[in-house]
C-alpha positions in Angstrom: 4.4 -13.0 58.9 6.7 -10.5 57.3 6.6 -6.6 57.1 5.5 -4.8 54.1 8.0 -4.7 51.0 10.1 -7.8 52.5 10.8 -11.0 50.7 9.3 -14.3 51.3 10.1 -17.8 50.3 7.2 -17.6 47.9 8.3 -14.6 45.9 9.6 -15.2 42.4 13.2 -14.4 41.7 13.4 -12.2 38.9 16.7 -12.9 36.9 17.7 -10.1 34.5 18.8 -10.8 30.9 22.6 -10.4 30.7 23.8 -9.1 27.4 24.8 -10.5 24.9 21.5 -12.3 24.9 19.1 -13.4 22.3 15.5 -13.8 23.9 13.0 -15.9 22.0 10.4 -17.2 24.1 7.8 -15.4 25.8 7.8 -17.4 29.0 11.1 -16.2 30.6 11.0 -14.4 33.9 13.1 -11.2 32.0 10.1 -10.2 30.2 8.5 -8.4 33.0 5.8 -6.4 31.6 3.4 -7.0 28.9 0.3 -4.7 27.6 -1.8 -6.3 24.7 0.9 -8.7 24.2 0.4 -12.7 24.1 3.4 -14.5 25.3 4.5 -17.3 23.1 6.9 -20.6 23.5 8.4 -20.6 19.9 8.4 -16.9 19.5 8.3 -14.0 22.2 4.9 -13.4 21.5 2.2 -11.8 19.3 0.7 -8.2 19.8 -3.3 -8.1 20.2 -3.2 -4.6 18.9 -0.9 -1.8 19.8 1.0 -2.5 23.0 4.3 -3.1 24.5 6.7 -5.8 25.9 9.1 -4.8 29.1 12.3 -6.6 29.5 14.4 -6.2 32.8 18.3 -6.3 31.5 21.4 -6.2 33.3 22.9 -3.1 31.5 25.5 -2.1 34.0 25.6 1.5 33.1 26.5 0.7 29.3 25.0 1.6 26.2 22.9 -1.4 24.5 21.9 -2.2 21.1 18.6 -3.7 20.4 17.7 -5.9 17.6 14.1 -6.8 17.0 12.5 -9.5 14.6 9.0 -8.7 13.4 6.8 -10.9 11.0 3.2 -11.5 9.7 1.7 -14.7 9.2 -2.1 -16.2 8.5 -2.8 -15.2 12.2 -1.8 -11.5 11.9 -5.4 -10.5 11.6 -7.8 -8.3 13.7 -9.5 -10.3 16.4 -7.3 -13.5 16.5 -7.0 -13.6 20.0 -10.7 -14.0 20.9 -11.8 -16.2 17.8 -13.5 -13.1 16.2 -10.9 -13.0 13.4 -11.6 -10.6 10.5 -10.3 -11.0 6.9 -6.7 -9.2 6.5 -6.9 -6.0 4.7 -5.0 -6.1 1.3 -3.6 -2.8 2.3 0.1 -2.6 4.0 0.5 -1.9 7.8 2.4 1.2 9.0 3.7 0.6 12.5 5.7 2.8 15.1 8.5 1.1 17.0 9.3 2.8 20.1 11.5 2.3 23.2 11.6 4.1 26.4 8.9 6.2 25.2 10.9 7.8 22.1 10.1 6.8 18.1 13.1 4.6 16.9 11.8 3.5 13.4 8.9 2.4 11.6 8.2 -0.4 9.5 6.0 -1.3 6.5 4.6 -4.7 6.5 2.4 -6.5 3.8 1.8 -10.0 3.1 1.7 -13.3 4.9 5.2 -14.0 5.2 6.7 -10.5 5.5 9.6 -10.1 7.9 11.3 -6.9 9.2 14.2 -6.1 11.2 14.4 -3.1 13.6 17.9 -1.8 15.2 18.5 0.8 17.5 21.1 1.8 20.2 20.1 2.9 23.8 22.4 5.3 25.7 23.2 4.5 29.7 21.0 7.7 30.3 18.0 5.7 28.7 18.0 2.9 30.9 16.6 3.2 34.4 18.4 1.8 37.5 16.0 -1.1 37.4 17.1 -2.1 34.0 13.4 -2.3 32.4 13.6 -1.8 28.6 10.4 -1.5 27.2 9.6 -2.1 23.5 6.3 -0.6 21.9 4.5 -1.1 18.8 1.9 1.3 17.6 -0.2 1.9 14.9 0.9 4.9 12.9 -2.6 6.5 14.0 -1.8 6.2 17.8 0.4 8.1 20.0 2.0 11.6 20.3 4.9 12.9 18.2 3.5 11.9 14.8 2.3 14.5 12.4 -1.3 15.1 11.6 -0.5 15.9 8.2 1.3 12.5 8.0 -1.8 10.7 9.5 -4.0 12.3 6.9 -1.8 11.5 4.1 -1.8 7.6 4.7 -5.6 7.3 5.8 -7.0 4.8 3.2 -3.3 3.9 2.2 -2.6 1.8 5.3 -4.4 -0.9 7.1 -6.3 0.2 10.5 -4.8 -1.3 13.5 -1.7 -2.3 11.7 -0.3 -4.0 15.0 -3.1 -6.6 15.2 -1.4 -10.1 15.3 2.0 -8.9 14.4 4.8 -11.6 15.7 7.6 -10.4 17.8 10.0 -13.2 17.0 13.3 -12.4 19.0 14.8 -9.6 20.8 18.7 -9.3 21.0 20.4 -7.1 23.6 24.1 -6.5 23.2 26.7 -4.0 23.6 27.4 -2.0 20.4 30.4 -3.8 18.5 33.2 -1.7 17.0 32.3 0.3 13.9 32.8 -2.0 10.7 33.5 -0.8 7.4 30.3 0.3 5.1 30.1 0.6 1.6 29.1 3.8 -0.1 26.4 2.2 -2.1 23.8 -0.5 -1.1 21.3 -2.2 -3.6 17.6 -2.0 -2.7 17.2 -5.1 -0.9 20.2 -4.8 1.3 18.7 -1.2 2.0 15.9 -3.0 3.7 17.9 -5.7 5.5 19.9 -3.0 7.0 16.6 -1.3 8.3 17.5 1.7 6.6 14.3 1.4 4.6 11.2 -0.6 5.1 8.9 -1.2 1.8 6.8 -4.3 3.0 9.1 -6.5 4.6 11.4 -9.3 3.3 10.7 -12.9 2.8 14.5 -13.9 2.0 17.0 -11.6 3.7 19.6 -13.5 1.7 18.5 -11.9 -1.8 20.1 -9.0 -3.4 19.0 -6.4 -6.1 16.6 -4.1 -6.5 13.5 -3.9 -4.4 10.2 -3.8 -6.0 7.8 -1.1 -4.1 4.7 -2.8 -4.1 3.0 -0.7 -1.5 4.0 2.5 -3.6 5.7 3.8 -0.4 8.8 3.2 1.7 10.0 4.3 4.9 13.6 5.6 5.5 14.6 5.2 8.9 17.0 6.5 11.4 20.0 4.1 11.5 22.8 3.1 13.9 25.7 5.6 14.4 28.6 5.3 11.9 26.6 3.0 9.6 25.2 3.2 6.1 22.7 6.1 5.9 23.5 7.5 9.4 25.0 11.1 8.1 25.1 13.3 5.4 22.6 12.9 2.3 21.4 9.8 0.8 20.7 9.4 -2.9 18.1 6.8 -3.8 18.0 5.5 -7.5 14.4 4.7 -8.3 13.2 2.6 -11.5 10.2 0.8 -12.7 9.5 -2.6 -13.4 6.9 -3.9 -15.8 3.9 -5.9 -14.3 4.5 -9.3 -15.4 2.4 -10.9 -17.8 0.0 -13.7 -16.6 0.9 -17.5 -16.7 -2.9 -18.5 -17.0 -4.1 -19.5 -20.3 -4.4 -16.8 -23.3 -7.4 -14.7 -22.1 -8.3 -10.9 -22.3 -6.5 -10.5 -18.7 -3.4 -12.1 -20.2 -3.5 -9.9 -23.2 -4.1 -7.0 -21.4 -1.1 -7.7 -19.0 1.2 -8.4 -22.1 -0.2 -4.7 -23.5 0.9 -3.0 -20.4 4.4 -4.8 -20.5 4.6 -3.8 -24.1 3.7 -0.2 -23.4 6.3 0.2 -20.4 9.1 -1.4 -22.6 8.3 1.2 -25.0 8.2 4.1 -22.3 11.7 2.6 -21.3 13.2 2.7 -24.9 12.1 6.2 -25.1 13.4 7.2 -21.8 10.1 7.9 -20.2 9.7 5.5 -17.7 11.4 7.3 -14.6 8.9 6.7 -11.7 7.6 10.2 -10.1 7.9 10.7 -6.5 4.6 12.3 -5.2 5.4 13.5 -1.6 8.0 13.1 1.1 6.8 13.2 4.7 8.7 13.5 8.2 7.0 11.1 10.7 7.4 13.8 13.3 7.1 17.1 11.3 4.9 16.4 8.2 5.5 17.2 4.6 9.0 18.3 3.7 8.1 20.3 0.7 8.8 19.5 -3.0 11.3 16.3 -3.1 14.8 17.3 -4.5 14.7 14.6 -7.5 16.7 14.5 -10.6 15.5 12.6 -13.8 18.2 10.7 -15.6 16.7 8.6 -18.5 14.6 5.9 -16.9 15.8 6.6 -13.2 14.6 9.0 -10.7 17.2 10.1 -8.3 15.7 11.1 -5.0 17.9 13.2 -2.8 17.2 13.3 0.9 19.2 14.3 4.2 19.8 11.2 6.6 17.1 10.4 8.8 18.4 11.5 12.4 15.5 12.7 14.6 12.4 10.9 12.6 11.6 8.5 9.9 10.6 9.7 6.7 7.7 8.4 4.3 8.2 8.5 0.5 4.9 8.1 -1.5 5.3 7.3 -5.2 3.2 8.7 -7.8 1.5 6.3 -10.6 3.9 4.5 -13.0 1.3 3.6 -15.6 0.9 0.0 -15.6 4.5 -0.5 -13.9 5.7 -0.9 -10.4 8.2 1.4 -8.7 11.6 -0.2 -7.6 14.3 0.9 -5.4 17.5 0.1 -7.4 20.1 1.4 -5.0 21.1 4.1 -2.5 24.3 5.9 -2.1 25.7 8.1 0.7 27.6 11.3 0.4 
């Protein structure tokens, strides 16, 4: 018999993850704490609803960079875990990513193959002596520190219980590398690859070019220090793309689609196709007032301060039969 608190031969030895480390299996002992999170074998696991995963990491007083890979698939539905799955809403999901109790970034996810990346740094002061690092995913309607004004604005625009079934594919813990050269301009797709924006998630992270904003919204995130978009101001160049004509046989639906395309082409020729920005919100502080924007032909230039303490949500206005696009972003 042993005294309270002493170890026995039956106690499981908990081996901490030693950075740099890639964790993509939910069965390892370093994953010590879970809440509403189902462990996987080929992936870390899947969230039943808003919840967390806690990892024991040997930080040894160092700063750590944390990289997450999130995605959706056909099982990313409400009630998947108990066999009572409901049809997935066509609305996008707006999800908070928190760590050590602080909001780090937000992601918009839409579609069955959407992937998103999340990146943030933890200072030595944020990592406790026991090395427990918690990663939380919360629906935008839950938790504190989110503006009630923002929550009201997205009601009906985003899916309720947006974390249900979301996959946590991989977590990487590593020391922040030396600062690399960053360009002054990124195209829309690379803005999402870098986690500066989130507009629904990407299927192919190797593509470049404009990002079609099919959700009618996009998030601007705080990003890593000394990287693109981390300081100063950012100018987002927003354009429009005509809805494509259907490839089905020539019916009234195809004719209607082609008419919309022709109207949009005419608007572009006349310099009238610049997309409107409806409102900009700070996730933490709410409405940021009238957006600072400039229309240049068929392009709207939206100027925002770099997101440092809270992500922003940009809500686009109606584009009259066209879809808004993020052409590029430039830092100043």
